[in-house]
N, C-alpha and C positions, 0 to 999 in steps of 0.2 A: 384512759387516757395516765400516759406514764405521768409518774410525780417524782422521778431519780433522773438526774442528770447524767448518773454514770449506767445506769443500767434499762434499758427499755421499756424492758419484759413488766417492771415491776409499777401496777396500776394500785390502787384500793382494791381493786376486787381481788389481785392476788396477794397481798400481803395477807390478807382475811379470810381468803377461802382456800388457796393455792395447797395442797397437800405437803407437809415439811419432808424434804428430801434431803439427800448429800449435798447439795448446792443450796437451803433453805430455811430458816429457823426463826419460830416466833419468840419473842421472852417479855414478860410482863416486867413493867417498871422496878418490880419491887424485886426483883431479881440482885443477890448477893454483886458486890463488884467482882470479887472474886471467883464465884461461879459462871460469872460473863465471860470472864478473862480465858477461862477454861475453853469457854463455846468458843473464843475467837481463837485460841491457838489450835483445837482442833479442827476449826475449816483452815486454819493455815498451813497446818501439819497434813490436810490431805489435799482436797482440788480447790480450794478456795470456794466463797459464797455468801451469800448477805447472811445478815442478824438484822433483823428488826425488833426494836425496843420500847415497849407500849404498846403493845397488843397479847393478849392472853392466847396460850394453846388453842383454846378453841376459837380464838378472832375476835372476841370484843375488845373495840378501841378505848382500850381506858387512860393511853397517855400518861401523864404526869401528874396533873393536877393534881392528886393526892399525895405522892411522893414527895414532893416540893420541888424548889428550884437545884436546892444543892444537890438533889440526887442526879440533876439533869447536866448540872456540872460533874462531878463526880463521876458520873459514867462513861465519859469524853476522855477520861485520864485514866483508864486502866488498863489501856496497854503498856502505855509507858511506866505505869507505876508497879505491875504485876508480872508481866511478861519480857521473857530472856534470852536470845535477840529480841527484840521488836519487828514482828512481821509489818508487811506493806500493807496496808488499809487505806481506808477512806470512809471519812464518815460525813453525813448528811442529816441535816434536823429539819425536817418536811412541818409544817404548819397543819391540824388538823383539828375538825371536830369530835372530842369522846364522845362515848355512850350517850355522857348526860346532856348535851350539846353544848357543851362547851370550848370557846378556844383552847387549844390543846396544841400539842408536842410528840412526833415519833422521833426516835433515833436510828437512821440505818448505817451499818457499820458494813463495808464492801472491801470483803477479805482479799489477796492472794494467796497463792499457794506459795510456801517458802522450797523454794526451786532449791539453796545449795547448804540448808540449815536447819534443822529441828528444835519449833519454839520451846519453850520450857516455861512455869510458872515459877512465883517466888521459892517455893517446896522443892525444887528440883522434879517435878513432876509431868509426865506429858502425856497429851490430850489425841483422841483421831477419833473423828469424823468418820461415822460408819452408815451408811444409808440416812437413817433419822435421827440417828442415835451420835452420844458422844462417850468414848469408852477411855478410861483410863490405861495406858499402857504398861505391861509389865517391862523391869530392867530388861532379860531378852530382846523384849519385842523394841521398846526406846534403842537397842543396840543396831538391831538390823533394819529401822528405821534411817539413820544417822548413815549407817553403810551403804543405805541405796541411796542418799541424796544426789550423790555425785551426778547418778542419771539423768537426774532432773534439768541439769545444768543444759540440756541438749535442746530444750523445743526452744529456749531464750537466747540461743546464739543468731547471731546477725549474717547474713550474706550479704558482703558487701555488694556483690556483683548485681543484685535483683533491685528491682523498682517495684511502684504499682504498675507499670505496663506487662510485669510477668504473670498477673491472676487472671484467673479464671471467670470473666466478668458475669457468666449463665450462673456457677458456683453464687458468686456471691451475691446475684440477683435472690436467690433462693434462699441464702442463709438471712440476708436481710429482713424478708417478708416474714420469715419463723422470730426473728427477735423483734418484730414489730420497729424497724430502721429502714421504712422504703423513703421516708423523708432524708435522710443523710447522705453521703457519697459513701462512692468504696474507702477511699482515701480515710477519711473521718471513720469508719466502721474500723478498719483495721488498725489506725492508730488507738482509738478506744481502747479495743482489746490487749494493744500489745503488740498485734502480730504485726504491723510497720512502724519501725523505729530510726530515730536520726542517729546514724552512724556518722563521723566525722564531717558533719555538715547536710550529708545525701540521706532522702528517706529509703531505706530499702526496708526485704520481708525477714523475716528469724525465719529460723529451721521448722517451726510449729508454724508461723505463715504460708510456706512454701507447699508443705505436708498438705493443709489443709485446702487451698485456694490457689495452689500456685497450674498453670497451664501445663508446665512439664517439669514435675519434682525429680524424676529420675534421670535430669541431667546434672541434678546435684546428691539423689541419693539412689545411686543403681541399684540399692538393696531392699527400697520401700514401693515394691511388688508383690503380688499373689500371683504364683502360678498354681493351676488347675490341672491334675492331670489322672484321667481315668484309663484303668486296666482293664484285659481282657483275665479273669482268675481273680482271684485269692494273692497270688505272692506277685511281685516284681522281677521278673524275666527279661536278662539281656541277652546280647547278642544275635543270636538268629531265632530266637527265642524271644525276642523283644515282643512285649505284648500293652503295649500304649497306644489304645484306641483314639485320645483326646488327648492334645498338648495347649493351652491354652495361659497367657501370662495377660498379667491387667497391670497397667502402671501408669495411671493418671493420678489428681490427688484424690485423696483417700474417700471423700463424698462418692466420685465416679467410681472406683472401684470396689466401693461393697454394694453400689446396685448392679454395678454393669457382672462379678461374679457371683451376686446371687442368685441373678437372670439363667447366665451359664450353667450352675449347678443343678436350678430346676429342672434345666432343658435335659441334663443328664439322669437323673434322677427315675428309676422306675415306681410303676403303682400298682397296687393290688384291689383286687377287689372282693367283696368278702357279704356275708347277710348278718344285717345289722338284726338286734333282738324286735326294732319297734317295726318288721316286715319289710323294709328296703334294701335293697343292693346298694352299698355305697363302698366309695373307692377312698382309698388312704395312698399317699404315698410313702415312699420308701424308707424314710425317717421324718420322724414330726419337724416341721419347718424351725419352728421356732429354736430345737436342739442343733441342729446344722448354722444355723444365722446368727445366732446368737456365740455359738463358739467363733464363727470366720471374723465376728467383730470384737470378740475377746480382743484375739489372736491382732486384730490391724491396732486396735487402741493400745494393747499393753505393751506391743512384743519392745525389745530394746533397739530403737533406731538407730544408738550409736552404733552396733555391731554390723560394720559396712559390708561382711563377709559374707551373707546371708540374707533369706527371704521369707517369705510364708508360704509353706506347700500346705494344698490340701490334696491326699489321694483317695480316689475313689476306688474300692474295691467289690467284687461282687457282693462279699459280705460285710463289707467295714469302710466309713470314711475315717480318713487322718486328717488333722487339724495340727501343723507343727508349726511355732511362732519362736522366733529366734529370743534368746534373755533368761534369765532364770524368772520366777514367781516373785514376786516386787515388794516390800516390804514386811509387813508384818504376816503377809499370807504364806502358809503353808498346803503342802498336799490333806494335812488333819483337816484345818482350818476351812478351805475354801468357801465352803458351803455359806459359809456366815462372816468371813471379813472381807473385805476391800481394802484394795489400796492402787492407787491408782502412779503407776510410772511416768505418765504422759498428761498430767492434771489438763493443761487445755487444749490438747488436743481431745481426751474425752469430754469435756465440757462443751465443746462446740458439735460434737457428735451427739452427743444426749440435746440440744438445744435444737440442732435438724430433725431429730427424730428417728434418728437410727440407732441408739441405745433405746431399748423397749424397758426394761428392766432394771431399776438401778441398784434394788434391794436385794433382790432373789434371783437371779439370772441363774445363779447354776444350781438352786434348787427348784426351779421349774421345769429347765432342762432335764433333771433327773425324774419329776414327776410323770412329765410330756411322756419320755421314753418308755417309762412303765405303763401307761396308757395305751401304748402302741404295742405293748406286750415283747418289748427290746429289755435288754442288760441297761440298765445305768452307765451314766457317759463314765467315762474311764481316762484318769489325767496323770501322768507321770511325766518326770525331769529326765529325760537320757542326757547324759553326762553332764550333770545340773549346769546344762549351758542353752537348754531349750524347754519349751514347753509343749509337751506331746497330748493334743485333746483325741481319742479313738470312741466311735461309735460303732457298735455292733448291730448287725445287722442278719437274725436268722433268717437268711436266704432261701435254705432247704425246706423247711417249715411252711414259709409263705408262698413256695411256687406249689407248693400241691395244694392247699387250701384254695390257690389262684384258680387251679385246674379243677377242683372239684365244686368251685362256686360257677366258673365260666358255664362249666355243663349244665349246670343245672338254672343257670341265670332265666335262659331265655324261656325254658319251658315252666319256671314257675311265674316270670313274670306278667306272660299271657295271660292267667287267667288268675294270679291274685288278687285284684279288684273283686271278681266275682265269691270271691271265699269269704265266708263267715267270720267272727272273730276266735271261735273255737279252734276251726279248720288250721287260720293263720296260725294261732297259738301252737299246737300240735307241731306242725310244720317248721316254726321255729323252733320246735324243742329236739324232732329229729335232728333239724341242719346243727345242730349245739352240740347234743351226746353223741351222735352217729344212729339212734335207732330211739323205740320208745314200746313199752307193753302195753296189753290192753289194761291190764289195771295202773300201771302208770298214769295213760290217757283219764282214766276215771277220776286218778285223783286231781290230775292238771285242771278238769274243767267243772270238778266239784259234782259229778253227775254220779249214775251206778256205771255199772260194766258194762250192763246191755245198751245202754246209749254208747257207751266209749266206743263198743265194737262196732255201730252202727257208722257212728263220725267214720270209725279209721275205715271199714267199707268205701262210704262214701270217697274218701283220699284212693282207694285204690281204685275204682270204676271210673275216677279223674285223670288215672292213668299219672299219678304224682308217687305214688308210695306203691311198695311191695310187702306182702309176706313172707317171712321167709323159713317157717314150721313145715314139717312134711302135712301134717293133717290139720283140723282145728282142732283137737285137741293137743296138739305136742307143746308143752310146759316151756319149752326153752325157745321158741319161736318169738321173732319180732318182726315189729315194721321196720321197714328201711325206706330212704328217698331211691326210687328208681333210677 
C-alpha cells in the first residue's frame, strides 16, 4: 500500500528494501543539513526523484526520535537555507513505527528536475546524481550543464491545441499498472506527473506528455520517429545500384515505437550456430540483444527533440549496425567518460520509460553493452559525434568469420547430434577439443583424459570407427599426424 500521495510506487517495502538508484535515495536522520541539501540539489540537477530521511542505507527505520524535533523541523528548511536557486520540490511527513517500536516520523523529499537552471549550494558548488551516487562537478562540467539547460525546456512546453482526448488509452493503462495507480483516472495521473497542465483555462498536454502518451505524436513532432533500413552489402548504394532491401518507419508514441521497432529489428537479424563446450549446438543472434536494444533506447531517450529537422535512423548492413540520434552528447557526458557518467537531456521521458520497464539498466548500460559484445567475440561498441550535431553508435559484426563457422558447424551438426547421447564423457571431451582447436594428437588426448597413450589411442580409434574423426598421418608412426573431424 502506497504511503505517499505524490508517488504511488512508494510503499514501506519499497522505502526499506528497494535498491537505491538514479531516482531514489535513503538517508539517516543524522545526516547534516548541508549534505542533505547537496543530495537534493544533485537530484534536481539530474532527473529528479525521492529522498527518504529517517531510514539508514541498509533499510533500518530509525526515524527522528534520537535526533529530536528540532532536527525534524530544520531538515524541512534545508532547501531555502542552503540552495540557490531553489528547486521545485514537495515534502511529506509520514507517521511510522521505528525499529524500537516507537511512534516516529519519516520525511520524503519529492524533487523535480530543474529544467532551465542549475542548482548551486551556498558555497557555489554543483552536485549531480549519477546512478546511485552523488558527484561534485568540476568548473567545466558545471558550465556544460548550464549550457544544456535550455534544451530541457522542450519537455515542459504546452501544446495548446491538445487535450486528454489525444491520449493513447491502452498505453496509459499499461503505465498506470506499472506505477500501481490503476485506481486513478488517466487525467489524474497525467496531471500529477505534470504531463497535463492548465493553460489559459484549458488542460493540455505538454511536449513530453504527447511524446510519451499521445495517439499521434508526429502530427506535432514529425521528427519523433525511428526509421530502420536494411541494406544488402556493406555500403549504401544509390541510383541503379540502390541496395535497400527493407525500409520501415515507426512513428507512434515512444513506448510503441520502442516495442515495434525492436520486434522488426529482431526479425531482420541473422543467427549463427556453434558447438558449445558443454557439448550442445547453440544458436546465437547476430548481435547480443542487450547491445542493440539499449543502443536504440538510449537514442530515443536522449535525442534532441527540439531538432525538428532530423529523426533517429538505424541502418543494418551485412557487417555492422549503425544507430544515429540527433543532438550532441548531453551535460557532463563526453566520448571519454560516457561509460561512467550519466546525464539525461529529457528527464521526464527517461523516468517514465524506466517506470515502464523499457530502460533495463540505469547505472552501467554502456559497460554492459561492451561486456556482452565481447562475450559474442565482437568488437566493443563504437560511439562518435559526427559534425558535433548527432551521436552515432556502431556495432560491428565479423560476418566472414561467423559465416565460415556456421558452415563448418552445420556440416557437423546432424552427424554428431545423432550419436551424441551414446558417447561417454571422455569421447565428448575429445570431440569438443577437436572442434575448438581443429585437431588433436594422441599425446594431447592422453593429457586431456588423464590416461596413458595406449588408452588414448584406443579411444581415438573408437571415434574413427564411429565415423566421427579421421587420422591425417601417412601411417601409424607418422609424427605429424593429427586427428580431425571427418
